[in-house]
C-alpha positions in Angstrom: 8.5 8.2 -13.0 10.1 7.3 -9.7 8.6 10.3 -7.9 5.2 10.3 -6.2 3.3 13.4 -5.4 3.1 17.1 -6.3 4.0 19.2 -3.3 4.6 16.4 -0.8 6.9 14.1 -2.8 8.7 10.8 -2.4 11.4 9.8 -4.8 12.5 6.2 -4.3 15.6 4.3 -5.6 17.2 0.9 -5.4 16.6 -2.7 -6.3 15.6 -5.9 -4.4 19.1 -7.4 -4.5 21.2 -4.2 -4.6 23.2 -2.9 -1.6 20.3 -0.7 -0.4 17.0 0.9 -1.2 16.1 4.4 -0.2 14.4 7.7 -1.0 14.1 11.4 -0.7 11.0 13.0 0.9 10.3 16.7 0.1 7.6 19.1 1.1 7.6 18.3 4.8 6.9 21.5 6.8 9.9 22.9 8.8 10.2 22.6 12.5 8.0 19.5 12.8 9.0 17.1 15.6 9.4 13.8 13.8 9.1 10.6 15.8 11.8 8.3 14.3 10.7 5.4 16.4 7.2 5.6 15.0 8.6 5.6 11.5 10.6 2.4 12.3 7.4 0.9 13.8 5.7 1.3 10.5 8.6 -0.4 8.7 8.5 -3.3 11.1 4.8 -3.9 10.2 5.8 -4.3 6.5 9.1 -6.1 6.8 9.5 -9.7 5.6 9.8 -12.7 7.9 7.1 -11.5 10.4 5.2 -14.8 10.6 4.6 -18.1 8.9 2.2 -16.3 6.5 5.0 -14.2 4.9 8.2 -14.7 2.9 11.1 -16.2 4.8 13.5 -13.4 3.7 15.0 -11.9 6.9 15.6 -8.1 6.7 16.0 -5.8 9.7 14.7 -2.9 7.6 16.4 -0.4 9.8 15.9 3.1 8.2 18.9 5.5 8.3 18.1 9.2 7.9 20.8 11.1 6.1 19.4 14.7 5.8 16.5 17.0 6.5 16.5 16.6 10.3 18.3 18.6 13.0 17.9 17.6 16.7 14.8 15.6 16.0 13.0 18.3 14.0 12.5 18.8 10.3 14.4 21.5 8.6 12.1 22.0 5.6 14.8 20.6 3.3 14.7 17.2 1.6 14.8 14.2 4.0 17.1 11.5 2.6 17.1 8.0 3.9 18.4 4.5 3.1 17.4 1.0 4.1 20.2 -1.5 3.6 19.6 -4.9 2.0 21.1 -7.8 4.0 19.5 -11.2 3.2 19.6 -11.6 -0.6 19.7 -15.1 -2.1 20.5 -14.0 -5.6 21.5 -17.5 -6.7 17.8 -18.5 -6.3 17.0 -16.4 -9.3 19.7 -17.5 -11.7 17.3 -19.5 -13.9 15.4 -16.2 -14.5 18.4 -14.6 -16.3 16.7 -15.6 -19.6 13.3 -17.0 -18.6 10.2 -15.0 -18.1 8.0 -15.7 -15.1 4.3 -15.8 -15.9 2.4 -12.9 -14.4 5.6 -10.9 -13.5 7.3 -7.9 -15.0 10.2 -9.9 -16.5 9.1 -9.7 -20.1 7.7 -6.2 -20.0 10.9 -4.8 -18.4 13.1 -6.6 -21.0 10.9 -5.3 -23.8 10.9 -1.7 -22.5 14.6 -1.4 -21.4 16.4 -4.1 -23.4 17.8 -5.5 -20.2 16.7 -6.2 -16.6 17.9 -7.2 -13.2 16.7 -10.7 -12.8 17.6 -11.0 -9.2 14.3 -10.9 -7.2 12.7 -8.8 -9.9 15.1 -5.8 -9.4 13.2 -2.6 -9.4 9.8 -4.3 -10.0 10.2 -6.1 -6.6 7.7 -5.2 -3.8 10.8 -4.5 -1.8 10.6 -1.0 -3.1 7.4 -0.5 -1.0 9.5 -0.2 2.1 10.5 3.3 0.8 6.8 4.1 0.5 6.2 3.1 4.1 8.9 5.5 5.3 7.3 8.4 3.3 3.9 7.4 4.5 5.0 7.2 8.1 6.3 10.8 7.9 3.0 11.9 6.2 0.9 10.2 8.8 2.6 12.1 11.6 1.9 15.4 10.0 -1.7 14.4 9.4 -2.1 13.2 13.0 -1.1 16.6 14.2 -4.0 17.9 12.2 -6.5 15.4 13.6 -6.5 13.2 10.5 -6.1 9.4 10.9 -5.4 6.7 8.3 -6.2 3.1 9.1 -6.3 0.0 6.9 -7.1 -3.6 7.5 -7.6 -7.0 5.7 -11.2 -7.4 4.7 -10.9 -10.4 2.4 -8.5 -13.3 1.8 -9.5 -15.6 -1.1 -13.2 -16.6 -0.5 -13.1 -15.5 3.2 -14.8 -12.1 3.5 -15.2 -9.9 6.5 -18.9 -9.2 6.6 -18.9 -6.1 8.8 -18.1 -2.6 7.5 -15.6 -0.3 9.2 -18.2 1.4 11.4 -19.0 -1.9 13.0 -15.4 -2.8 13.8 -12.8 -2.0 16.4 -9.9 -1.1 14.2 -7.6 -1.0 17.2 -7.7 -4.9 17.0 -6.1 -4.9 13.5 -2.6 -5.7 14.7 -3.9 -8.4 17.1 -3.3 -11.2 14.6 -0.9 -12.0 11.7 -3.4 -11.4 8.9 -4.4 -7.9 10.2 -8.1 -8.5 10.3 -9.8 -6.7 13.2 -12.3 -9.6 13.8 -10.8 -12.6 15.4 -13.0 -15.4 14.1 -12.7 -14.2 10.5 -9.0 -13.7 11.0 -8.5 -17.3 11.9 -10.4 -18.5 8.8 -8.2 -16.2 6.7 -5.0 -17.6 8.2 -6.2 -21.1 7.5 -6.9 -20.1 3.9 -3.3 -18.8 3.5 -1.7 -21.8 5.1 -3.7 -24.1 2.9 -2.5 -22.3 -0.2 1.0 -22.3 1.0 1.0 -26.1 1.8 -0.1 -26.7 -1.9 2.7 -24.5 -3.3 0.0 -22.0 -4.3 -1.0 -18.5 -3.5 -4.1 -16.5 -2.6 -5.3 -12.9 -3.1 -7.5 -10.6 -1.1 -8.7 -7.1 -0.3 -7.5 -4.3 2.0 -10.0 -1.7 3.2 -8.7 1.7 4.2 -10.4 4.5 6.2 -9.3 8.2 6.4 -11.1 10.0 9.3 -10.9 13.7 10.2 -10.3 14.8 6.6 -11.4 18.4 6.1 -13.9 19.5 3.5 -12.4 20.7 0.2 -9.5 18.4 -0.7 -9.2 17.4 -4.3 -9.8 19.2 -7.6 -12.9 19.3 -9.7 -11.7 17.8 -13.0 -8.2 16.4 -13.5 -7.2 16.1 -9.8 -10.2 14.4 -8.3 -9.3 13.1 -4.9 -10.6 9.6 -5.7 -8.6 9.5 -8.9 -5.4 10.5 -6.9 -6.1 7.7 -4.4 -6.8 5.2 -7.2 -3.5 6.1 -8.9 -1.6 5.7 -5.6 -3.2 2.4 -4.8 -2.8 0.9 -8.2 0.9 1.7 -8.2 1.4 -0.8 -5.4 2.7 -4.2 -6.6 0.0 -6.8 -7.1 -2.8 -4.3 -6.8 -5.5 -5.1 -9.4 -8.6 -3.2 -8.4 -9.8 -0.1 -6.5 -13.2 1.2 -5.5 -14.5 3.7 -2.9 -17.7 4.4 -1.1 -20.5 2.2 -2.5 -18.1 1.1 -5.3 -19.1 -1.5 -7.7 -22.0 -2.6 -5.4 -23.7 0.7 -6.3 -24.1 -0.4 -9.9 -26.8 -2.8 -8.8 -28.7 -0.2 -6.8 -31.2 2.5 -7.5 -30.5 6.1 -6.8 -33.1 6.2 -4.0 -31.2 3.5 -2.2 -27.8 5.2 -2.2 -28.5 8.9 -1.9 -26.6 10.8 0.8 -29.0 13.3 2.3 -27.5 16.4 4.0 -28.2 17.6 7.5 -26.6 19.9 10.1 -25.2 18.1 13.2 -25.2 19.4 16.7 -21.8 21.1 16.2 -23.3 23.1 13.3 -21.4 21.1 10.7 -22.9 19.9 7.4 -22.9 16.1 7.3 -24.6 13.4 5.3 -27.1 10.9 6.9 -25.4 8.1 5.0 -22.0 7.8 3.3 -22.4 5.9 0.1 -20.2 8.5 -1.6 -17.2 7.4 0.5 -16.5 10.9 1.8 -15.9 12.3 -1.7 -18.4 14.1 -4.0 -17.5 15.8 -7.2 -13.9 14.8 -6.7 -13.7 16.8 -3.5 -13.7 15.6 0.1 -17.0 16.4 2.0 -15.8 15.9 5.5 -17.2 12.5 6.0 -14.9 9.5 6.5 -13.2 8.5 3.2 -13.2 4.7 2.7 -12.0 2.6 -0.2 -10.9 -0.9 -1.0 -7.8 -2.3 -2.9 -7.9 -5.7 -4.4 -4.6 -7.7 -4.6 -4.0 -10.6 -6.9 -2.6 -14.0 -5.8 1.1 -13.8 -6.1 2.3 -15.0 -9.5 5.3 -16.9 -8.1 4.1 -20.5 -7.3 6.3 -23.0 -5.5 5.4 -25.6 -8.0 6.6 -26.1 -11.6 5.1 -23.7 -14.2 5.6 -23.6 -18.0 6.9 -20.5 -19.7 9.4 -19.4 -22.4 12.9 -17.9 -22.4 14.1 -14.8 -24.2 14.6 -16.9 -27.4 11.1 -18.3 -27.4 12.2 -21.7 -26.1 9.7 -23.6 -23.8 11.1 -24.0 -20.3 9.8 -25.2 -17.0 10.4 -23.1 -14.0 10.9 -24.5 -10.5 11.1 -21.5 -8.2 13.3 -21.6 -5.1 12.9 -18.1 -3.8 11.2 -17.0 -0.6 7.8 -15.6 -1.4 4.6 -14.5 0.3 1.7 -17.0 -0.2 -0.5 -13.9 0.3 0.7 -10.3 0.1 -2.4 -8.8 1.7 -1.3 -8.7 5.4 2.0 -6.9 4.5 0.1 -4.7 2.0 -1.9 -3.1 4.8 0.8 -0.7 6.0 1.7 0.0 2.3 -1.9 1.0 1.6 -1.9 3.3 4.7 1.3 4.9 3.6 0.1 5.6 0.0 -3.2 7.0 1.4 -1.4 9.2 3.9 0.9 10.7 1.3 -2.0 11.3 -1.1 -4.1 13.1 1.5 -1.2 15.2 2.8 -0.3 16.1 -0.8 -3.9 17.1 -1.5 -3.9 19.2 1.7 -0.8 21.1 0.7 -2.2 21.7 -2.8 -5.4 23.0 -1.3 -3.6 25.4 1.0 -1.5 26.6 -1.9 -4.4 27.2 -4.2 -7.1 28.7 -2.0 
């Protein structure tokens, strides 16, 4: 299960401390002018070592395309790419050869496969998400040509919550600070929260909100392929993701129907719209043409830079003192990953819709 998607697909490969990671993208229409600089820009947003808020690992994360392109245009054949690893400190993980880190995939990988790559988590490392960003960057360009945009931002870090909804925000300001929150004063409080956790050898979680605008009516299937279910599966496949809701989400559980009904009307362009958007742009599992918005909750990173108790593969109690370079909060770097997964999901749904209508 290393392939995401049905018609637009991304198959990724590689480990955190191997020579490279990479992938194969299939389903991209032929003769599409792909902006390779824009793909690299998305990778730069996700790469480690961006600021004091992220891991100290230094990776250029330069993507190398191997196939599927000719003179800057897609050929309709699989697009192969690699991203070489350069700054691995594998010796930092030697103590994990037999010990299981609490909250990580060490035990479950060992139990499932009988062996595991202990260096940086191997295949379970969030390093794999760089491949997703490449796939998402390609999908975003195709969607943009159709007038569909995907934008995400940090809406919560620990107890610091951005009070405004996306309609009240200028999302062009998302990249104006290291935490990727489009409101400056809230961003500074989030940054302070992350720095405080880091100074204590601790970590902090948060929430990423994503908005898909310009999505046509009719994407998604009525039963097994509901659009929100596809989005949820995509988001919950991201490392450290622990929760997903869309539209009114869990807040709607405390409301009455009369408070959250989305009445229909015809706008001045003769298009059916809703007077409110509690449904989050999806009704009956199918997009209704309104903006799709959802939230993804990320846990505090399980790797603490302070001693923790655990056991080894023989059941012996051990104390771990981690040396590795880790994010005190994954949320800022998760923003482009959420966008990437959303873009691939929406493009895949669009291709399925075109194939089945």
